[in-house]
C-alpha positions as CSV (number, residue, x, y, z in Angstrom):
1,X,-2.7,28.4,47.0
2,X,-5.3,26.0,45.5
3,X,-5.6,25.2,41.9
4,X,-8.5,26.7,39.9
5,X,-9.9,25.9,36.5
6,X,-8.2,27.5,33.5
7,X,-10.2,27.7,30.2
8,X,-8.8,28.9,26.9
9,X,-11.1,29.6,23.9
10,X,-9.8,29.4,20.4
11,X,-11.2,29.4,16.8
12,X,-10.1,27.3,13.8
13,X,-8.3,30.3,12.4
14,X,-6.2,30.8,15.5
15,X,-5.5,27.2,16.4
16,X,-2.0,27.5,15.1
17,X,-1.1,29.8,18.1
18,X,-2.0,27.2,20.6
19,X,1.3,25.2,20.8
20,X,3.3,28.3,21.5
21,X,0.7,29.5,24.1
22,X,0.8,26.1,25.8
23,X,4.6,26.1,25.9
24,X,4.8,29.6,27.4
25,X,1.9,28.9,29.9
26,X,3.7,25.8,31.2
27,X,7.0,27.6,31.3
28,X,5.9,30.6,33.3
29,X,3.0,29.3,35.3
30,X,4.2,28.7,38.9
31,X,2.8,25.2,39.3
32,X,1.3,22.3,37.3
33,X,-2.1,23.5,36.2
34,X,-4.9,21.6,34.3
35,X,-6.0,23.7,31.3
36,X,-9.2,23.1,29.2
37,X,-9.1,24.4,25.6
38,X,-12.4,25.1,24.0
39,X,-12.5,25.2,20.2
40,X,-14.1,23.7,17.2
41,X,-12.0,21.4,14.9
42,X,-9.8,19.0,16.7
43,X,-6.2,20.1,16.6
44,X,-3.8,18.2,14.4
45,X,-0.9,18.5,16.9
46,X,-0.1,17.2,20.4
47,X,-0.9,19.3,23.4
48,X,1.0,19.0,26.7
49,X,-0.3,16.4,29.2
50,X,-2.0,19.0,31.4
51,X,-4.1,20.3,28.5
52,X,-7.5,18.9,27.5
53,X,-9.2,19.8,24.3
54,X,-13.0,20.1,24.1
55,X,-14.8,20.6,20.7
56,X,-17.8,22.9,20.8
57,X,-19.1,21.4,17.5
58,X,-19.2,23.2,14.2
59,X,-17.8,26.8,14.0
60,X,-20.8,28.8,12.8
61,X,-19.3,32.3,13.1
62,X,-18.5,34.9,15.7
63,X,-22.2,35.8,16.3
64,X,-22.7,32.2,17.8
65,X,-19.6,32.2,19.9
66,X,-21.4,33.1,23.1
67,X,-24.1,30.6,22.5
68,X,-21.5,27.8,22.1
69,X,-19.8,28.8,25.4
70,X,-23.1,29.1,27.2
71,X,-24.1,25.6,26.1
72,X,-20.7,24.2,27.2
73,X,-20.9,25.8,30.7
């Protein structure tokens, strides 16, 4: 089975959930997978080596979320 891209979106308010999510993802995913996390403020904690963080700029509110994702893609 070939690898595919995994993207995870987060907000500044839910950033604290990311370390636990990353740990569980790496524990239960069947192979080493690169993951791109899309958020706003840069996290103040370390992510696993297979995780890459991309800032979407300033968090302007939920009504702009899809605009930020569309611009990234």
